[in-house]
A tleap script that builds the chain and sets N, CA, C and O, in Angstrom:
source leaprc.protein.ff14SB
mol = sequence {
  NMET LYS ALA THR ILE LEU ASP LEU ARG TYR
  ARG THR LYS ASP VAL LEU LYS ALA VAL GLU
  ARG GLY GLU THR VAL ALA VAL LEU TYR ARG
  GLY LYS GLU LYS ALA ARG ILE VAL PRO SER
  SER LEU ALA PRO ALA LYS THR LYS LEU ARG
  ASN HIE ARG ALA PHE GLY MET TRP LYS ASN
  ARG LYS ASP LEU ALA LYS VAL ALA HIE PHE
  VAL ARG GLU LEU ARG LYS GLY ARG SER PHE
  ASP CLEU
}
set mol.1.N position { -28.076 0.769 8.105 }
set mol.1.CA position { -28.567 -0.351 7.028 }
set mol.1.C position { -28.102 -1.716 7.537 }
set mol.1.O position { -27.028 -1.901 8.109 }
set mol.2.N position { -29.199 -2.835 7.219 }
set mol.2.CA position { -29.128 -3.848 7.440 }
set mol.2.C position { -28.766 -4.828 6.157 }
set mol.2.O position { -29.254 -4.566 5.057 }
set mol.3.N position { -27.875 -5.988 6.340 }
set mol.3.CA position { -27.821 -6.632 5.233 }
set mol.3.C position { -27.466 -8.207 5.794 }
set mol.3.O position { -26.955 -8.492 6.877 }
set mol.4.N position { -27.870 -9.073 4.782 }
set mol.4.CA position { -27.873 -10.313 5.056 }
set mol.4.C position { -26.676 -10.946 4.633 }
set mol.4.O position { -25.870 -10.308 3.956 }
set mol.5.N position { -26.464 -12.129 4.952 }
set mol.5.CA position { -24.960 -12.731 4.060 }
set mol.5.C position { -25.397 -12.786 2.537 }
set mol.5.O position { -24.543 -12.477 1.705 }
set mol.6.N position { -26.490 -13.106 2.166 }
set mol.6.CA position { -26.876 -13.282 0.786 }
set mol.6.C position { -26.775 -11.886 0.022 }
set mol.6.O position { -26.321 -11.719 -1.110 }
set mol.7.N position { -27.340 -10.834 0.955 }
set mol.7.CA position { -27.044 -9.503 0.184 }
set mol.7.C position { -25.808 -9.094 -0.105 }
set mol.7.O position { -25.473 -8.460 -1.105 }
set mol.8.N position { -24.940 -9.557 1.018 }
set mol.8.CA position { -23.402 -9.398 0.643 }
set mol.8.C position { -22.865 -9.844 -0.573 }
set mol.8.O position { -22.119 -9.217 -1.325 }
set mol.9.N position { -23.425 -11.278 -0.737 }
set mol.9.CA position { -23.180 -12.229 -1.952 }
set mol.9.C position { -23.604 -11.582 -3.112 }
set mol.9.O position { -22.827 -11.302 -4.025 }
set mol.10.N position { -24.913 -11.305 -3.125 }
set mol.10.CA position { -25.390 -11.100 -4.548 }
set mol.10.C position { -25.744 -9.356 -4.779 }
set mol.10.O position { -26.303 -8.883 -5.768 }
set mol.11.N position { -25.234 -8.570 -3.543 }
set mol.11.CA position { -25.738 -7.286 -3.736 }
set mol.11.C position { -24.411 -6.256 -3.141 }
set mol.11.O position { -24.477 -5.118 -2.676 }
set mol.12.N position { -23.458 -6.968 -3.316 }
set mol.12.CA position { -22.182 -6.329 -3.028 }
set mol.12.C position { -21.968 -4.869 -3.223 }
set mol.12.O position { -21.456 -4.072 -2.436 }
set mol.13.N position { -22.511 -4.637 -4.557 }
set mol.13.CA position { -22.254 -3.354 -4.751 }
set mol.13.C position { -23.032 -2.224 -4.318 }
set mol.13.O position { -22.624 -1.065 -4.236 }
set mol.14.N position { -24.475 -2.755 -3.979 }
set mol.14.CA position { -25.313 -2.098 -3.309 }
set mol.14.C position { -25.008 -1.530 -1.694 }
set mol.14.O position { -25.254 -0.419 -1.223 }
set mol.15.N position { -24.386 -2.718 -1.052 }
set mol.15.CA position { -23.865 -2.439 0.302 }
set mol.15.C position { -22.549 -1.590 0.065 }
set mol.15.O position { -22.360 -0.841 1.024 }
set mol.16.N position { -21.842 -1.507 -0.656 }
set mol.16.CA position { -20.427 -0.759 -0.738 }
set mol.16.C position { -21.121 0.657 -0.967 }
set mol.16.O position { -20.694 1.640 -0.361 }
set mol.17.N position { -22.092 0.744 -1.761 }
set mol.17.CA position { -22.667 2.277 -1.989 }
set mol.17.C position { -23.067 2.876 -0.822 }
set mol.17.O position { -22.997 4.100 -0.717 }
set mol.18.N position { -23.490 2.164 0.101 }
set mol.18.CA position { -24.337 2.622 1.339 }
set mol.18.C position { -23.156 3.066 2.431 }
set mol.18.O position { -23.284 3.983 3.242 }
set mol.19.N position { -22.033 2.261 2.286 }
set mol.19.CA position { -20.877 2.652 3.213 }
set mol.19.C position { -20.334 3.648 2.582 }
set mol.19.O position { -19.768 4.444 3.332 }
set mol.20.N position { -20.293 3.959 1.169 }
set mol.20.CA position { -19.625 5.229 0.712 }
set mol.20.C position { -20.204 6.525 1.151 }
set mol.20.O position { -19.619 7.602 1.263 }
set mol.21.N position { -21.713 6.184 1.429 }
set mol.21.CA position { -22.601 7.301 1.910 }
set mol.21.C position { -22.217 7.669 3.231 }
set mol.21.O position { -22.356 8.814 3.662 }
set mol.22.N position { -21.653 6.562 3.992 }
set mol.22.CA position { -21.387 7.051 5.142 }
set mol.22.C position { -22.071 6.375 6.476 }
set mol.22.O position { -21.973 6.664 7.668 }
set mol.23.N position { -22.898 5.224 5.690 }
set mol.23.CA position { -23.789 4.554 6.507 }
set mol.23.C position { -23.117 3.265 6.971 }
set mol.23.O position { -22.492 2.540 6.198 }
set mol.24.N position { -23.288 2.998 8.366 }
set mol.24.CA position { -22.845 1.786 8.820 }
set mol.24.C position { -23.811 0.830 8.652 }
set mol.24.O position { -25.008 1.018 8.867 }
set mol.25.N position { -23.196 -0.445 8.177 }
set mol.25.CA position { -24.133 -1.637 7.742 }
set mol.25.C position { -23.819 -2.707 8.699 }
set mol.25.O position { -22.705 -3.150 8.975 }
set mol.26.N position { -24.892 -3.034 9.135 }
set mol.26.CA position { -25.041 -4.061 10.257 }
set mol.26.C position { -24.988 -5.444 9.252 }
set mol.26.O position { -25.729 -5.434 8.269 }
set mol.27.N position { -24.182 -6.545 9.475 }
set mol.27.CA position { -24.239 -7.824 8.700 }
set mol.27.C position { -25.082 -8.936 9.878 }
set mol.27.O position { -24.700 -9.255 11.004 }
set mol.28.N position { -26.548 -9.429 9.016 }
set mol.28.CA position { -26.970 -10.276 9.854 }
set mol.28.C position { -26.713 -11.548 9.213 }
set mol.28.O position { -26.572 -11.675 7.996 }
set mol.29.N position { -26.647 -12.637 10.193 }
set mol.29.CA position { -26.645 -14.007 10.030 }
set mol.29.C position { -27.851 -14.594 10.699 }
set mol.29.O position { -28.076 -14.334 11.881 }
set mol.30.N position { -28.669 -15.407 9.968 }
set mol.30.CA position { -29.943 -16.177 10.562 }
set mol.30.C position { -30.611 -14.976 11.748 }
set mol.30.O position { -30.995 -15.288 12.875 }
set mol.31.N position { -30.628 -13.691 11.224 }
set mol.31.CA position { -31.445 -12.746 11.862 }
set mol.31.C position { -30.536 -11.932 13.057 }
set mol.31.O position { -30.889 -10.942 13.699 }
set mol.32.N position { -29.518 -12.523 13.122 }
set mol.32.CA position { -28.626 -12.076 14.617 }
set mol.32.C position { -27.399 -11.098 13.802 }
set mol.32.O position { -26.881 -11.375 12.720 }
set mol.33.N position { -27.198 -10.244 14.409 }
set mol.33.CA position { -25.925 -9.332 13.915 }
set mol.33.C position { -24.620 -9.856 14.341 }
set mol.33.O position { -24.303 -10.013 15.521 }
set mol.34.N position { -23.768 -10.158 13.175 }
set mol.34.CA position { -22.791 -10.697 13.479 }
set mol.34.C position { -21.415 -9.849 13.074 }
set mol.34.O position { -20.293 -10.287 13.326 }
set mol.35.N position { -21.605 -8.843 12.552 }
set mol.35.CA position { -20.724 -7.876 12.137 }
set mol.35.C position { -21.140 -6.461 11.801 }
set mol.35.O position { -22.332 -6.189 11.661 }
set mol.36.N position { -20.176 -5.542 11.666 }
set mol.36.CA position { -20.524 -4.313 10.989 }
set mol.36.C position { -19.407 -3.728 10.060 }
set mol.36.O position { -18.214 -3.725 10.364 }
set mol.37.N position { -19.861 -3.293 9.038 }
set mol.37.CA position { -18.990 -2.701 7.929 }
set mol.37.C position { -19.333 -1.127 8.289 }
set mol.37.O position { -20.458 -0.627 8.288 }
set mol.38.N position { -18.039 -0.447 8.607 }
set mol.38.CA position { -18.019 0.702 9.241 }
set mol.38.C position { -17.028 1.655 7.748 }
set mol.38.O position { -16.046 1.297 7.097 }
set mol.39.N position { -17.693 2.653 7.705 }
set mol.39.CA position { -16.728 3.686 6.648 }
set mol.39.C position { -15.466 3.657 7.068 }
set mol.39.O position { -15.230 3.188 8.182 }
set mol.40.N position { -14.452 4.139 6.278 }
set mol.40.CA position { -13.033 3.789 6.650 }
set mol.40.C position { -12.768 5.275 7.319 }
set mol.40.O position { -11.755 5.463 7.994 }
set mol.41.N position { -13.789 6.375 7.082 }
set mol.41.CA position { -13.526 7.438 7.629 }
set mol.41.C position { -13.997 7.670 9.180 }
set mol.41.O position { -13.794 8.659 9.884 }
set mol.42.N position { -14.670 6.493 9.489 }
set mol.42.CA position { -15.259 6.522 11.111 }
set mol.42.C position { -14.450 5.335 11.514 }
set mol.42.O position { -14.470 5.198 12.738 }
set mol.43.N position { -13.743 4.430 10.890 }
set mol.43.CA position { -12.946 3.371 11.825 }
set mol.43.C position { -11.925 3.890 12.439 }
set mol.43.O position { -11.196 4.746 11.939 }
set mol.44.N position { -11.757 3.245 13.953 }
set mol.44.CA position { -10.333 3.868 14.465 }
set mol.44.C position { -9.077 4.101 13.699 }
set mol.44.O position { -8.972 3.476 12.644 }
set mol.45.N position { -8.386 4.666 13.947 }
set mol.45.CA position { -7.107 4.934 13.136 }
set mol.45.C position { -6.117 3.469 13.327 }
set mol.45.O position { -6.249 2.813 14.361 }
set mol.46.N position { -5.495 3.192 12.649 }
set mol.46.CA position { -4.603 2.183 12.815 }
set mol.46.C position { -3.355 2.518 13.460 }
set mol.46.O position { -2.848 3.608 13.192 }
set mol.47.N position { -2.675 1.580 14.432 }
set mol.47.CA position { -1.578 2.238 15.151 }
set mol.47.C position { -0.443 1.329 14.496 }
set mol.47.O position { -0.436 0.103 14.381 }
set mol.48.N position { 0.479 2.223 14.113 }
set mol.48.CA position { 1.780 1.699 13.822 }
set mol.48.C position { 2.168 0.342 14.275 }
set mol.48.O position { 2.033 0.197 15.490 }
set mol.49.N position { 2.568 -0.589 13.697 }
set mol.49.CA position { 3.385 -1.864 14.297 }
set mol.49.C position { 4.302 -1.792 15.407 }
set mol.49.O position { 4.279 -2.476 16.430 }
set mol.50.N position { 5.308 -0.662 15.006 }
set mol.50.CA position { 6.037 -0.157 15.948 }
set mol.50.C position { 5.786 0.462 17.373 }
set mol.50.O position { 6.592 0.543 18.300 }
set mol.51.N position { 4.295 0.935 17.318 }
set mol.51.CA position { 4.007 1.436 18.553 }
set mol.51.C position { 3.119 0.431 19.421 }
set mol.51.O position { 2.591 0.740 20.489 }
set mol.52.N position { 3.030 -0.834 18.796 }
set mol.52.CA position { 2.563 -1.780 19.669 }
set mol.52.C position { 3.377 -2.120 20.754 }
set mol.52.O position { 4.607 -2.074 20.730 }
set mol.53.N position { 2.551 -2.528 21.895 }
set mol.53.CA position { 3.287 -2.968 23.060 }
set mol.53.C position { 3.964 -4.203 22.888 }
set mol.53.O position { 4.913 -4.438 23.635 }
set mol.54.N position { 3.590 -5.137 21.917 }
set mol.54.CA position { 4.235 -6.465 21.811 }
set mol.54.C position { 5.496 -6.193 20.997 }
set mol.54.O position { 6.356 -7.073 20.963 }
set mol.55.N position { 5.646 -5.260 20.459 }
set mol.55.CA position { 6.820 -5.258 19.165 }
set mol.55.C position { 8.200 -5.030 19.957 }
set mol.55.O position { 8.343 -4.015 20.638 }
set mol.56.N position { 9.038 -5.832 19.870 }
set mol.56.CA position { 10.417 -5.815 20.552 }
set mol.56.C position { 10.440 -6.175 21.973 }
set mol.56.O position { 11.174 -5.575 22.759 }
set mol.57.N position { 9.598 -7.214 22.365 }
set mol.57.CA position { 9.156 -7.399 23.803 }
set mol.57.C position { 10.125 -8.616 23.952 }
set mol.57.O position { 10.103 -9.275 24.992 }
set mol.58.N position { 11.069 -8.955 22.815 }
set mol.58.CA position { 11.889 -10.068 23.468 }
set mol.58.C position { 13.535 -9.538 22.886 }
set mol.58.O position { 14.470 -10.276 22.576 }
set mol.59.N position { 13.499 -8.292 22.873 }
set mol.59.CA position { 14.982 -7.680 22.347 }
set mol.59.C position { 16.103 -7.733 23.149 }
set mol.59.O position { 17.225 -7.292 22.900 }
set mol.60.N position { 15.652 -8.394 24.276 }
set mol.60.CA position { 17.088 -8.485 25.631 }
set mol.60.C position { 17.243 -9.901 25.935 }
set mol.60.O position { 17.930 -10.289 26.880 }
set mol.61.N position { 16.465 -10.857 24.962 }
set mol.61.CA position { 16.723 -12.164 25.570 }
set mol.61.C position { 18.058 -12.488 25.034 }
set mol.61.O position { 18.405 -12.205 23.887 }
set mol.62.N position { 18.893 -13.174 26.021 }
set mol.62.CA position { 20.224 -13.714 25.842 }
set mol.62.C position { 20.123 -14.888 24.628 }
set mol.62.O position { 20.833 -14.866 23.623 }
set mol.63.N position { 19.310 -15.706 24.858 }
set mol.63.CA position { 19.185 -16.912 24.018 }
set mol.63.C position { 18.766 -16.671 22.756 }
set mol.63.O position { 18.912 -17.570 21.927 }
set mol.64.N position { 18.202 -15.489 22.390 }
set mol.64.CA position { 17.834 -15.243 20.821 }
set mol.64.C position { 18.858 -14.208 20.202 }
set mol.64.O position { 18.512 -13.405 19.335 }
set mol.65.N position { 20.204 -14.287 20.730 }
set mol.65.CA position { 21.162 -13.103 20.119 }
set mol.65.C position { 21.496 -13.993 18.876 }
set mol.65.O position { 21.871 -13.389 17.872 }
set mol.66.N position { 21.422 -15.120 18.832 }
set mol.66.CA position { 22.159 -15.824 17.373 }
set mol.66.C position { 20.777 -16.584 17.106 }
set mol.66.O position { 20.559 -17.715 17.541 }
set mol.67.N position { 19.860 -15.841 16.340 }
set mol.67.CA position { 18.586 -16.506 15.663 }
set mol.67.C position { 18.799 -17.670 15.024 }
set mol.67.O position { 17.800 -18.332 15.305 }
set mol.68.N position { 19.432 -18.264 14.395 }
set mol.68.CA position { 20.012 -19.179 13.357 }
set mol.68.C position { 20.106 -20.272 14.294 }
set mol.68.O position { 19.424 -21.269 14.055 }
set mol.69.N position { 20.939 -20.248 15.462 }
set mol.69.CA position { 21.241 -21.266 16.193 }
set mol.69.C position { 20.218 -21.512 16.880 }
set mol.69.O position { 20.012 -22.721 16.993 }
set mol.70.N position { 19.356 -20.734 17.483 }
set mol.70.CA position { 17.943 -20.810 18.284 }
set mol.70.C position { 17.105 -21.729 17.304 }
set mol.70.O position { 16.798 -22.859 17.684 }
set mol.71.N position { 16.740 -21.290 16.094 }
set mol.71.CA position { 15.797 -22.159 15.226 }
set mol.71.C position { 16.343 -23.324 14.800 }
set mol.71.O position { 15.584 -24.079 14.192 }
set mol.72.N position { 17.632 -23.710 14.989 }
set mol.72.CA position { 18.081 -24.807 14.408 }
set mol.72.C position { 17.996 -25.890 15.731 }
set mol.72.O position { 17.845 -27.090 15.503 }
set mol.73.N position { 18.095 -25.424 16.996 }
set mol.73.CA position { 17.695 -26.026 18.317 }
set mol.73.C position { 16.475 -26.158 18.262 }
set mol.73.O position { 16.225 -27.300 18.649 }
set mol.74.N position { 15.218 -25.427 17.895 }
set mol.74.CA position { 14.083 -25.759 17.998 }
set mol.74.C position { 13.857 -26.872 16.938 }
set mol.74.O position { 13.100 -27.794 17.242 }
set mol.75.N position { 14.357 -26.861 15.913 }
set mol.75.CA position { 13.996 -27.958 14.698 }
set mol.75.C position { 14.655 -29.236 14.992 }
set mol.75.O position { 14.314 -30.209 14.320 }
set mol.76.N position { 15.673 -29.391 16.024 }
set mol.76.CA position { 16.260 -30.593 16.054 }
set mol.76.C position { 15.327 -31.847 16.508 }
set mol.76.O position { 14.414 -31.726 17.325 }
set mol.77.N position { 15.622 -32.861 15.976 }
set mol.77.CA position { 14.657 -34.149 16.347 }
set mol.77.C position { 14.858 -34.350 18.016 }
set mol.77.O position { 15.864 -34.105 18.680 }
set mol.78.N position { 13.664 -34.835 18.423 }
set mol.78.CA position { 13.756 -35.056 19.801 }
set mol.78.C position { 13.613 -36.540 19.897 }
set mol.78.O position { 12.665 -37.158 19.412 }
set mol.79.N position { 14.681 -37.115 20.598 }
set mol.79.CA position { 14.508 -38.507 20.801 }
set mol.79.C position { 14.489 -38.949 22.258 }
set mol.79.O position { 14.923 -38.162 23.099 }
set mol.80.N position { 14.027 -40.138 22.630 }
set mol.80.CA position { 13.911 -40.284 24.058 }
set mol.80.C position { 14.339 -41.965 24.216 }
set mol.80.O position { 13.886 -42.973 23.674 }
set mol.81.N position { 15.426 -41.752 25.219 }
set mol.81.CA position { 15.971 -43.430 25.290 }
set mol.81.C position { 14.796 -43.982 26.280 }
set mol.81.O position { 14.278 -43.351 27.202 }
set mol.82.N position { 14.572 -44.997 25.964 }
set mol.82.CA position { 13.537 -45.971 27.164 }
set mol.82.C position { 14.517 -46.840 27.659 }
set mol.82.O position { 14.225 -47.679 28.511 }
savepdb mol mol.pdb
quit
């Protein structure tokens, strides 16, 4: 199914019914496809945050051992002597 931005605004219920039937809805803006609404059963499975490769990437940094001190240093005012 194809739906315009106005269809999403004024006929949201019909668009959601199409998704419930298992249809993928292409969202059009000025005649060009900008997005797709996919039924959750067909959407890729969400990965758990702990399994993401960025999770824990700073765990071995020595300067972050004391987080409160680190944040205080970041927030300190910077002054320049001229």
